[in-house]
Backbone as ProteinMPNN parsed JSONL, in Angstrom:
{"seq_chain_A": "MNATLPLTATKWAIDPNQSDVQIKARHSIIAYIAGSLNKFKGHLDIHDDEIEDASVEFQLDVKSKDTNIDHVDTHLMLNDYLDIDSFPFINFKSTSFQKISKNINFLKGNLTVKNITKVVELDAALIGITTYEGRRKALFEITGQINRKDFGLTTNSYNHTAGIALGQEIELIANLEFTI", "coords_chain_A": {"N_chain_A": [[-2.018, -66.951, 86.534], [-2.291, -65.726, 83.326], [-4.953, -65.056, 81.152], [-5.574, -65.068, 77.698], [-7.725, -63.276, 75.688], [-9.616, -64.207, 72.831], [-9.091, -62.71, 69.634], [-11.593, -60.871, 68.005], [-12.903, -61.207, 64.754], [-13.947, -59.108, 62.198], [-15.758, -59.584, 59.245], [-15.524, -58.065, 56.25], [-17.213, -57.613, 53.218], [-16.334, -57.567, 49.859], [-17.313, -54.953, 47.668], [-18.283, -55.398, 44.557], [-19.403, -53.676, 42.698], [-18.494, -51.222, 43.298], [-15.797, -51.308, 43.117], [-12.554, -51.796, 41.467], [-9.967, -53.323, 39.457], [-7.051, -52.287, 37.934], [-4.875, -53.041, 35.322], [-1.704, -52.33, 34.085], [0.502, -52.347, 31.406], [3.598, -51.631, 29.906], [3.98, -50.921, 26.538], [5.594, -51.184, 23.36], [7.663, -49.533, 24.288], [7.164, -46.88, 24.628], [4.589, -46.263, 25.492], [1.575, -47.1, 27.333], [-0.537, -49.967, 27.752], [-3.612, -50.297, 29.158], [-5.966, -51.966, 31.184], [-9.0, -53.102, 32.651], [-10.081, -55.141, 35.368], [-13.193, -56.008, 36.349], [-14.914, -57.913, 37.603], [-15.19, -59.529, 40.335], [-14.579, -61.254, 43.529], [-14.315, -61.194, 47.089], [-12.855, -60.579, 50.397], [-12.347, -58.696, 53.416], [-10.758, -59.067, 56.504], [-10.94, -57.745, 59.614], [-9.47, -57.371, 62.751], [-10.78, -56.707, 65.81], [-11.553, -54.113, 65.044], [-9.143, -52.912, 64.162], [-6.901, -51.9, 61.676], [-4.252, -52.823, 61.3], [-2.606, -55.932, 60.833], [-4.824, -56.935, 59.393], [-6.536, -59.12, 57.145], [-6.669, -59.871, 53.727], [-8.432, -60.995, 50.989], [-8.944, -61.885, 47.601], [-10.511, -62.673, 44.428], [-10.074, -62.482, 41.02], [-11.992, -62.356, 38.017], [-10.72, -63.323, 35.212], [-11.779, -63.278, 32.632], [-13.342, -61.119, 32.457], [-11.78, -59.116, 31.544], [-10.967, -56.117, 29.951], [-9.698, -54.059, 27.65], [-10.458, -52.049, 25.938], [-9.281, -51.906, 23.409], [-9.581, -53.284, 20.531], [-7.874, -55.331, 19.058], [-6.176, -56.006, 20.94], [-7.803, -57.021, 23.105], [-8.866, -59.189, 21.722], [-6.55, -60.74, 21.29], [-5.821, -61.34, 24.008], [-8.105, -62.72, 24.752], [-7.927, -64.85, 23.185], [-6.323, -66.583, 24.601], [-3.56, -66.3, 24.293], [-2.105, -64.845, 26.085], [-3.029, -64.95, 28.879], [-4.244, -67.451, 29.142], [-6.911, -67.989, 29.616], [-8.927, -70.119, 29.473], [-7.841, -72.293, 30.744], [-7.018, -71.131, 33.186], [-8.949, -69.372, 34.716], [-9.097, -67.371, 36.67], [-7.435, -64.894, 38.764], [-5.856, -65.0, 41.791], [-5.52, -63.586, 45.104], [-4.106, -63.656, 48.311], [-3.607, -62.353, 51.374], [-0.639, -62.388, 53.49], [0.454, -60.737, 55.391], [-0.264, -57.621, 56.858], [0.716, -54.545, 57.335], [0.56, -51.695, 59.252], [1.771, -48.52, 58.707], [1.414, -45.76, 59.035], [-1.392, -43.45, 59.606], [-2.685, -43.655, 57.061], [-0.966, -45.162, 55.463], [0.102, -48.344, 54.463], [1.628, -51.559, 54.347], [1.078, -54.352, 52.246], [1.436, -57.687, 52.106], [1.572, -60.769, 50.291], [0.26, -63.795, 48.8], [0.16, -64.089, 45.352], [-1.538, -65.478, 42.652], [-1.301, -66.38, 39.397], [-2.117, -67.887, 36.451], [-1.86, -70.369, 37.683], [0.54, -70.175, 38.954], [2.151, -69.306, 41.893], [3.328, -66.607, 43.631], [5.133, -64.689, 46.04], [4.105, -61.344, 46.712], [4.68, -57.834, 47.32], [2.791, -55.081, 48.212], [1.546, -51.701, 48.118], [-0.783, -50.306, 50.311], [-3.083, -48.036, 50.508], [-5.125, -46.655, 52.981], [-8.069, -45.211, 52.277], [-10.298, -44.468, 53.717], [-12.627, -45.091, 56.373], [-15.936, -45.241, 56.539], [-19.454, -44.383, 57.089], [-22.186, -45.04, 55.08], [-25.383, -44.552, 53.974], [-26.35, -46.207, 56.111], [-24.509, -48.321, 56.169], [-21.345, -49.644, 56.983], [-18.249, -48.776, 55.504], [-15.073, -49.544, 54.056], [-12.431, -48.212, 52.398], [-9.867, -48.768, 50.106], [-6.845, -48.119, 48.26], [-4.805, -49.994, 46.384], [-1.628, -50.647, 45.275], [1.076, -51.73, 43.117], [3.881, -53.405, 41.591], [4.545, -56.141, 39.4], [6.646, -58.654, 37.905], [5.962, -59.748, 34.856], [6.917, -62.1, 33.67], [7.54, -63.715, 35.785], [5.266, -64.973, 36.367], [4.614, -66.579, 34.154], [3.752, -65.077, 32.079], [4.614, -64.683, 29.187], [4.134, -64.456, 26.489], [4.403, -62.624, 23.488], [3.55, -62.038, 20.964], [2.764, -60.095, 19.113], [4.972, -58.513, 18.737], [6.468, -59.718, 16.691], [5.206, -58.835, 14.361], [5.681, -56.194, 13.999], [4.1, -54.859, 15.88], [2.638, -54.63, 19.015], [4.872, -54.667, 21.625], [5.461, -55.955, 24.667], [6.366, -54.615, 27.795], [8.395, -55.711, 30.666], [7.514, -55.319, 33.338], [4.515, -55.22, 35.167], [1.975, -53.035, 36.19], [-0.098, -52.838, 38.909], [-3.225, -51.54, 39.978], [-5.569, -51.312, 42.36], [-8.726, -50.379, 43.341], [-10.554, -50.693, 45.98], [-13.562, -51.46, 47.672], [-14.959, -52.155, 50.668], [-17.679, -53.568, 52.532], [-19.624, -53.835, 55.597]], "CA_chain_A": [[-2.004, -67.323, 85.071], [-2.945, -64.791, 82.526], [-5.692, -65.615, 79.983], [-5.668, -64.158, 76.518], [-8.961, -63.328, 75.044], [-9.416, -64.387, 71.395], [-9.443, -61.601, 68.785], [-12.856, -61.04, 67.142], [-12.742, -60.679, 63.426], [-15.151, -58.576, 61.396], [-15.58, -59.815, 57.895], [-16.034, -57.148, 55.299], [-17.362, -58.209, 51.882], [-15.963, -56.581, 48.783], [-18.529, -54.497, 46.854], [-17.818, -55.448, 43.093], [-19.909, -52.544, 41.874], [-17.734, -49.99, 43.613], [-14.414, -51.698, 43.125], [-12.053, -52.229, 40.176], [-8.531, -53.522, 39.417], [-6.489, -51.914, 36.636], [-3.541, -53.659, 35.012], [-1.096, -51.536, 33.021], [1.746, -52.915, 30.879], [4.19, -50.792, 28.891], [4.171, -51.642, 25.128], [6.415, -50.429, 22.375], [8.574, -48.85, 25.098], [6.808, -45.386, 24.923], [3.12, -46.036, 25.899], [1.043, -48.158, 28.231], [-1.834, -50.556, 27.532], [-4.252, -50.492, 30.404], [-7.17, -52.693, 31.105], [-9.639, -53.264, 33.96], [-10.832, -56.356, 35.739], [-14.2, -55.527, 37.278], [-15.717, -58.939, 38.087], [-14.319, -60.353, 41.388], [-15.199, -61.422, 44.864], [-13.355, -61.161, 48.077], [-13.276, -60.021, 51.748], [-11.324, -58.129, 54.235], [-11.063, -59.398, 57.831], [-10.301, -56.765, 60.522], [-9.612, -57.834, 64.149], [-11.142, -55.721, 66.87], [-11.591, -52.75, 64.347], [-7.805, -52.445, 63.885], [-6.455, -52.216, 60.336], [-3.042, -53.604, 61.339], [-2.869, -57.351, 60.903], [-5.935, -57.239, 58.729], [-6.273, -60.029, 56.049], [-7.345, -59.479, 52.464], [-8.389, -62.103, 49.971], [-9.848, -61.651, 46.487], [-10.376, -63.404, 43.213], [-10.426, -61.719, 39.852], [-12.392, -63.161, 36.895], [-9.908, -62.824, 34.047], [-12.704, -63.211, 31.429], [-13.925, -59.748, 32.443], [-10.651, -58.174, 31.021], [-11.393, -55.136, 28.909], [-8.674, -53.028, 27.412], [-10.907, -51.043, 24.99], [-8.487, -51.959, 22.187], [-10.153, -54.591, 20.0], [-7.018, -56.322, 18.743], [-5.534, -56.505, 22.217], [-8.787, -57.908, 23.713], [-8.968, -60.516, 20.997], [-5.281, -61.457, 21.582], [-5.979, -61.864, 25.354], [-9.247, -63.694, 24.885], [-7.501, -66.082, 22.427], [-5.47, -67.319, 25.477], [-2.135, -66.154, 24.009], [-1.38, -64.251, 27.197], [-3.456, -65.362, 30.157], [-4.677, -68.795, 29.169], [-8.181, -67.934, 30.452], [-9.671, -71.268, 29.57], [-7.287, -73.192, 31.841], [-6.822, -70.446, 34.414], [-9.97, -68.161, 34.532], [-9.025, -66.432, 37.873], [-6.147, -64.493, 39.366], [-6.155, -64.894, 43.183], [-4.576, -62.954, 46.055], [-4.421, -63.852, 49.734], [-2.54, -61.69, 52.13], [0.014, -63.025, 54.564], [0.692, -59.788, 56.384], [-0.793, -56.277, 56.623], [1.515, -53.704, 58.26], [0.279, -50.303, 59.32], [2.903, -47.662, 58.93], [0.894, -44.51, 59.591], [-2.756, -43.538, 59.472], [-3.226, -44.113, 55.672], [0.04, -45.908, 54.722], [0.186, -49.723, 54.854], [2.234, -52.557, 53.44], [0.415, -55.57, 52.163], [2.24, -58.798, 51.539], [0.695, -61.907, 50.095], [0.489, -64.766, 47.676], [-0.547, -63.809, 44.141], [-1.535, -66.648, 41.864], [-1.592, -66.122, 38.09], [-1.852, -69.07, 35.607], [-1.479, -71.511, 38.53], [1.908, -69.872, 39.522], [1.979, -68.448, 43.031], [4.579, -65.8, 44.111], [4.844, -63.667, 47.149], [4.304, -59.922, 46.226], [4.525, -56.768, 48.306], [2.008, -54.01, 47.635], [1.232, -50.593, 48.999], [-2.223, -50.273, 50.551], [-3.487, -46.759, 51.153], [-6.483, -46.636, 53.48], [-8.768, -43.957, 51.841], [-11.135, -44.134, 54.779], [-13.651, -45.902, 56.86], [-17.046, -44.263, 56.647], [-20.778, -44.996, 57.025], [-23.017, -44.463, 53.924], [-26.715, -45.18, 53.946], [-26.473, -47.149, 57.138], [-23.556, -49.383, 56.017], [-19.945, -49.171, 57.125], [-17.427, -48.999, 54.281], [-13.663, -49.303, 54.157], [-11.999, -47.996, 51.03], [-8.419, -48.892, 49.938], [-6.206, -48.193, 46.976], [-3.654, -50.977, 46.506], [-0.831, -50.514, 44.174], [2.305, -52.459, 43.1], [4.401, -53.883, 40.31], [4.997, -57.502, 39.264], [7.329, -59.075, 36.755], [5.016, -60.612, 34.185], [7.55, -63.383, 33.337], [7.526, -64.542, 37.098], [4.016, -65.649, 36.34], [4.501, -67.275, 32.902], [3.131, -64.275, 31.056], [5.76, -64.489, 28.343], [3.75, -64.309, 25.087], [4.6, -61.239, 23.069], [3.499, -62.362, 19.56], [2.66, -58.877, 18.339], [6.322, -57.981, 18.491], [6.961, -60.217, 15.456], [4.589, -58.185, 13.273], [5.958, -54.697, 14.229], [2.999, -54.333, 16.632], [2.794, -54.452, 20.372], [5.897, -55.356, 22.358], [5.113, -55.608, 25.999], [7.456, -54.474, 28.764], [8.518, -56.792, 31.619], [6.791, -55.024, 34.537], [3.026, -54.943, 35.045], [1.572, -52.233, 37.219], [-1.49, -53.14, 39.401], [-3.95, -50.555, 40.755], [-6.849, -51.848, 42.778], [-9.513, -49.501, 44.135], [-11.387, -51.735, 46.561], [-14.482, -50.958, 48.709], [-15.488, -53.264, 51.456], [-18.765, -53.209, 53.378], [-20.325, -54.757, 56.48]], "C_chain_A": [[-2.855, -66.332, 84.396], [-3.714, -65.473, 81.356], [-5.777, -64.602, 78.901], [-6.974, -64.364, 75.87], [-8.765, -63.394, 73.532], [-9.756, -63.048, 70.67], [-10.746, -61.878, 68.037], [-12.625, -60.43, 65.854], [-14.035, -60.272, 62.874], [-14.851, -58.844, 59.943], [-16.337, -58.85, 57.029], [-16.092, -57.722, 54.013], [-17.01, -57.133, 50.861], [-17.242, -56.223, 47.984], [-17.992, -54.366, 45.383], [-18.279, -54.282, 42.325], [-19.258, -51.332, 42.188], [-16.252, -50.205, 43.628], [-13.91, -52.02, 41.674], [-10.532, -52.478, 40.298], [-8.047, -53.088, 38.007], [-5.133, -52.533, 36.511], [-2.957, -52.781, 33.927], [0.27, -52.29, 32.678], [2.295, -51.987, 29.75], [4.274, -51.64, 27.628], [4.965, -50.619, 24.263], [7.301, -49.451, 23.013], [8.115, -47.442, 25.364], [5.321, -45.25, 25.39], [2.745, -47.265, 26.801], [-0.279, -48.694, 27.554], [-2.435, -50.713, 28.956], [-5.616, -51.204, 30.215], [-7.71, -52.898, 32.511], [-10.2, -54.656, 34.142], [-11.87, -55.869, 36.707], [-15.157, -56.534, 37.812], [-14.836, -59.723, 39.099], [-15.182, -60.488, 42.614], [-14.041, -61.479, 45.887], [-13.815, -60.68, 49.515], [-12.041, -59.536, 52.409], [-11.713, -58.474, 55.691], [-10.271, -58.437, 58.752], [-10.514, -57.293, 61.946], [-9.705, -56.719, 65.067], [-10.99, -54.281, 66.322], [-10.24, -52.143, 64.137], [-7.376, -52.932, 62.53], [-5.197, -53.11, 60.357], [-3.379, -55.044, 61.53], [-4.234, -57.775, 60.229], [-5.584, -58.39, 57.624], [-7.259, -59.735, 54.947], [-7.274, -60.673, 51.558], [-9.387, -61.693, 48.861], [-9.496, -62.43, 45.312], [-10.909, -62.651, 42.034], [-10.879, -62.685, 38.71], [-11.676, -62.585, 35.697], [-10.702, -62.642, 32.729], [-13.382, -61.911, 31.422], [-12.945, -58.766, 32.029], [-11.206, -57.312, 29.907], [-10.327, -54.056, 28.782], [-9.124, -51.838, 26.49], [-10.061, -50.926, 23.667], [-8.827, -53.313, 21.574], [-9.03, -55.631, 19.71], [-6.233, -56.834, 19.893], [-6.512, -57.375, 22.942], [-8.848, -59.229, 23.067], [-7.735, -61.333, 21.309], [-5.372, -62.071, 23.055], [-7.016, -62.931, 25.404], [-8.816, -64.919, 24.084], [-6.469, -66.944, 23.39], [-3.959, -67.175, 25.216], [-1.367, -65.67, 25.31], [-1.763, -64.87, 28.53], [-3.962, -66.716, 30.278], [-5.989, -68.92, 30.035], [-9.035, -69.16, 30.544], [-9.194, -72.274, 30.591], [-7.252, -72.503, 33.186], [-7.698, -69.152, 34.426], [-9.848, -67.141, 35.735], [-7.581, -66.144, 38.234], [-6.589, -64.263, 40.845], [-5.105, -64.158, 43.969], [-5.098, -63.253, 47.451], [-3.216, -63.303, 50.498], [-1.889, -62.625, 53.19], [0.366, -62.07, 55.674], [0.181, -58.404, 55.935], [-0.182, -55.391, 57.726], [1.072, -52.211, 58.128], [1.428, -49.501, 59.674], [2.501, -46.337, 59.588], [-0.633, -44.569, 59.369], [-3.302, -44.053, 58.109], [-2.181, -44.932, 54.913], [0.202, -47.334, 55.267], [1.0, -50.5, 53.844], [1.459, -53.846, 53.434], [1.26, -56.564, 51.43], [1.373, -59.951, 51.429], [1.057, -62.757, 48.982], [-0.446, -64.419, 46.473], [-0.407, -64.928, 43.206], [-2.146, -66.224, 40.453], [-1.25, -67.381, 37.266], [-1.257, -70.21, 36.4], [0.009, -71.349, 39.073], [1.725, -68.94, 40.752], [3.285, -67.867, 43.426], [4.175, -64.863, 45.147], [5.127, -62.266, 46.504], [4.128, -59.008, 47.414], [3.891, -55.61, 47.578], [1.846, -52.887, 48.649], [-0.246, -50.495, 49.079], [-2.576, -49.009, 51.277], [-4.97, -46.876, 51.614], [-7.076, -45.297, 53.152], [-9.64, -43.49, 53.03], [-12.134, -45.191, 55.182], [-14.811, -44.974, 57.137], [-18.408, -45.114, 56.751], [-21.62, -44.27, 55.915], [-24.295, -45.296, 53.816], [-26.863, -46.354, 54.876], [-25.464, -48.293, 57.126], [-22.203, -48.842, 56.203], [-19.19, -49.611, 55.868], [-16.044, -48.675, 54.587], [-13.162, -49.247, 52.71], [-10.433, -47.995, 51.028], [-8.056, -48.602, 48.49], [-4.932, -48.926, 47.145], [-2.9, -50.815, 45.252], [0.464, -51.34, 44.294], [2.723, -52.81, 41.76], [4.787, -55.366, 40.472], [5.76, -57.662, 38.015], [6.517, -60.04, 36.073], [5.691, -62.044, 33.897], [7.604, -64.247, 34.568], [6.25, -65.382, 37.094], [3.599, -66.341, 34.977], [3.772, -66.445, 31.821], [4.201, -63.799, 30.06], [5.378, -64.252, 26.87], [3.888, -62.801, 24.672], [4.587, -61.326, 21.467], [3.426, -61.132, 18.674], [3.974, -58.282, 17.95], [6.86, -58.509, 17.143], [6.341, -59.605, 14.196], [4.66, -56.608, 13.366], [4.749, -54.064, 14.936], [3.514, -54.18, 18.071], [3.912, -55.309, 20.987], [5.819, -55.048, 23.806], [6.356, -55.516, 26.932], [7.404, -55.643, 29.779], [7.642, -56.544, 32.88], [5.302, -54.724, 34.182], [2.657, -54.152, 36.367], [0.122, -52.572, 37.646], [-2.006, -51.931, 40.281], [-5.324, -51.036, 41.065], [-7.558, -50.769, 43.709], [-10.631, -50.419, 44.736], [-12.269, -51.09, 47.667], [-15.117, -52.145, 49.336], [-16.615, -52.789, 52.312], [-19.078, -54.286, 54.418], [-21.689, -54.252, 56.706]], "O_chain_A": [[-3.994, -66.089, 84.795], [-3.179, -66.348, 80.675], [-6.02, -63.42, 79.145], [-7.331, -65.49, 75.524], [-7.876, -62.737, 72.99], [-10.662, -62.341, 71.112], [-10.963, -62.97, 67.512], [-12.203, -59.277, 65.771], [-15.065, -60.929, 63.023], [-13.822, -58.402, 59.431], [-17.567, -58.789, 57.035], [-15.101, -58.332, 53.612], [-17.354, -55.96, 51.006], [-18.09, -57.064, 47.688], [-17.351, -53.377, 45.028], [-17.62, -53.893, 41.361], [-19.404, -50.377, 41.425], [-15.512, -49.349, 44.113], [-14.675, -52.438, 40.805], [-9.887, -51.891, 41.167], [-8.62, -53.515, 37.005], [-4.343, -52.555, 37.454], [-3.634, -52.503, 32.937], [1.005, -52.758, 33.547], [1.59, -51.623, 28.809], [4.575, -52.833, 27.635], [4.951, -49.406, 24.47], [7.712, -48.524, 22.316], [8.647, -46.823, 26.285], [4.89, -44.128, 25.653], [3.479, -48.239, 26.964], [-1.001, -47.95, 26.89], [-1.763, -51.232, 29.847], [-6.294, -51.034, 29.201], [-6.942, -52.868, 33.472], [-10.721, -55.268, 33.209], [-11.525, -55.366, 37.777], [-16.148, -56.144, 38.429], [-13.905, -60.445, 38.743], [-16.287, -59.958, 42.734], [-12.908, -61.791, 45.522], [-14.995, -60.427, 49.759], [-10.906, -59.869, 52.067], [-12.847, -58.218, 56.094], [-9.047, -58.354, 58.647], [-11.642, -57.629, 62.306], [-8.826, -55.859, 65.125], [-10.428, -53.39, 66.96], [-10.163, -50.93, 63.942], [-7.44, -54.12, 62.213], [-5.074, -54.032, 59.551], [-4.298, -55.387, 62.273], [-4.72, -58.875, 60.493], [-4.415, -58.539, 57.267], [-8.431, -59.418, 55.147], [-6.222, -61.286, 51.373], [-10.494, -61.228, 49.132], [-8.346, -62.836, 45.145], [-12.064, -62.223, 42.03], [-10.229, -63.702, 38.47], [-11.994, -61.491, 35.23], [-10.278, -61.905, 31.839], [-13.995, -61.584, 30.406], [-13.239, -57.577, 32.146], [-11.87, -57.821, 29.003], [-10.101, -53.259, 29.693], [-8.417, -50.854, 26.275], [-10.163, -49.938, 22.94], [-8.394, -54.356, 22.063], [-9.223, -56.782, 20.102], [-5.688, -57.937, 19.862], [-6.101, -58.443, 23.395], [-8.879, -60.269, 23.723], [-7.857, -62.529, 21.573], [-5.011, -63.232, 23.245], [-6.817, -63.96, 26.049], [-9.363, -65.993, 24.338], [-5.867, -67.909, 22.921], [-3.161, -67.861, 25.855], [-0.215, -66.023, 25.565], [-0.87, -65.29, 29.265], [-4.131, -67.188, 31.403], [-6.141, -69.736, 30.944], [-9.79, -69.32, 31.504], [-9.973, -72.996, 31.213], [-7.425, -73.149, 34.22], [-7.228, -68.042, 34.18], [-10.527, -66.115, 35.705], [-6.67, -66.953, 38.061], [-7.507, -63.496, 41.133], [-3.941, -64.1, 43.57], [-6.286, -63.139, 47.753], [-2.061, -63.69, 50.322], [-2.54, -63.534, 53.705], [0.566, -62.508, 56.807], [0.208, -58.086, 54.746], [-0.542, -55.5, 58.898], [1.194, -51.587, 57.073], [2.04, -49.673, 60.729], [3.13, -45.862, 60.534], [-1.142, -45.622, 58.984], [-4.278, -44.802, 58.067], [-2.471, -45.373, 53.801], [0.425, -47.491, 56.468], [1.06, -50.161, 52.663], [1.192, -54.404, 54.499], [1.73, -56.337, 50.315], [0.522, -60.184, 52.287], [2.034, -62.511, 48.275], [-1.671, -64.459, 46.592], [0.717, -65.351, 42.937], [-3.295, -65.793, 40.353], [-0.137, -67.889, 37.403], [-0.346, -70.914, 35.963], [0.601, -72.305, 39.574], [1.166, -67.854, 40.595], [4.274, -68.591, 43.544], [3.073, -64.314, 45.169], [6.16, -62.03, 45.878], [3.495, -59.376, 48.404], [4.338, -55.191, 46.51], [1.985, -53.082, 49.856], [-0.931, -50.583, 48.06], [-2.404, -48.899, 52.491], [-5.888, -47.136, 50.836], [-6.623, -44.296, 53.707], [-9.719, -42.296, 53.321], [-12.446, -46.09, 54.401], [-14.673, -44.016, 57.898], [-18.445, -46.325, 56.532], [-21.709, -43.043, 55.88], [-24.29, -46.509, 53.607], [-27.427, -47.382, 54.502], [-25.539, -49.168, 57.989], [-21.867, -47.767, 55.705], [-19.461, -50.655, 55.273], [-15.764, -47.693, 55.274], [-13.445, -50.138, 51.909], [-9.794, -47.318, 51.834], [-8.869, -48.817, 47.591], [-4.073, -48.548, 47.941], [-3.517, -50.846, 44.187], [0.915, -51.628, 45.403], [1.986, -52.544, 40.811], [5.28, -55.787, 41.519], [5.563, -56.873, 37.091], [6.332, -61.133, 36.608], [4.987, -63.054, 33.906], [7.709, -65.465, 34.419], [6.187, -66.41, 37.769], [2.428, -66.625, 34.726], [3.264, -66.969, 30.83], [4.63, -62.646, 30.102], [6.242, -63.875, 26.079], [3.534, -61.887, 25.416], [5.453, -60.786, 20.778], [3.983, -61.137, 17.577], [4.075, -57.608, 16.925], [7.643, -57.809, 16.501], [6.852, -59.806, 13.094], [3.803, -55.879, 12.868], [4.392, -52.917, 14.665], [4.616, -53.693, 18.323], [3.89, -56.535, 20.875], [6.102, -53.908, 24.173], [7.283, -56.316, 26.804], [6.481, -56.457, 29.747], [7.088, -57.499, 33.423], [4.929, -54.132, 33.17], [2.996, -54.572, 37.474], [-0.777, -52.585, 36.805], [-1.313, -51.421, 41.161], [-6.166, -51.166, 40.176], [-6.998, -50.346, 44.721], [-11.535, -50.847, 44.018], [-11.791, -50.293, 48.475], [-15.713, -53.005, 48.687], [-16.539, -51.666, 52.809], [-18.847, -55.473, 54.191], [-22.466, -54.876, 57.428]]}, "name": "protein", "num_of_chains": 1, "seq": "MNATLPLTATKWAIDPNQSDVQIKARHSIIAYIAGSLNKFKGHLDIHDDEIEDASVEFQLDVKSKDTNIDHVDTHLMLNDYLDIDSFPFINFKSTSFQKISKNINFLKGNLTVKNITKVVELDAALIGITTYEGRRKALFEITGQINRKDFGLTTNSYNHTAGIALGQEIELIANLEFTI"}
């Protein structure tokens, strides 16, 4: 009878001071509005120091949204778009992490925005695993696109006043640093 040894998981904590998530949405068909979410928590679990089959989970504080465009920030903070009073967080929990090559990975998981959860597929580039000042660090860039209407992000009120008309696709770019 063969016995299988349990996999040991190493839990890496996200470093919110060295990580950010950028959200880009096309507006008026010719330009992008971009904003960053910089207040979040999360972790990366790696089994036996192998990236394949790692699990990633993080939570973004939507109230930390900053587009650097006053009328857009005001619009978002007024809950027209994200309803931050009722749903102050965007959550992601991976369901699979597939290593394709040294630095190319596919990340699949459940993304929850405004209490609507959908499966999304993202690209996860492993920038590197290194040691800095005695701490091990894993650095990833995660990118992907979601359809904003799939998550109930349908408000487009500026369109009625010849202002901002948002596109349907939202681009996500996350630069995440995890430490142990």
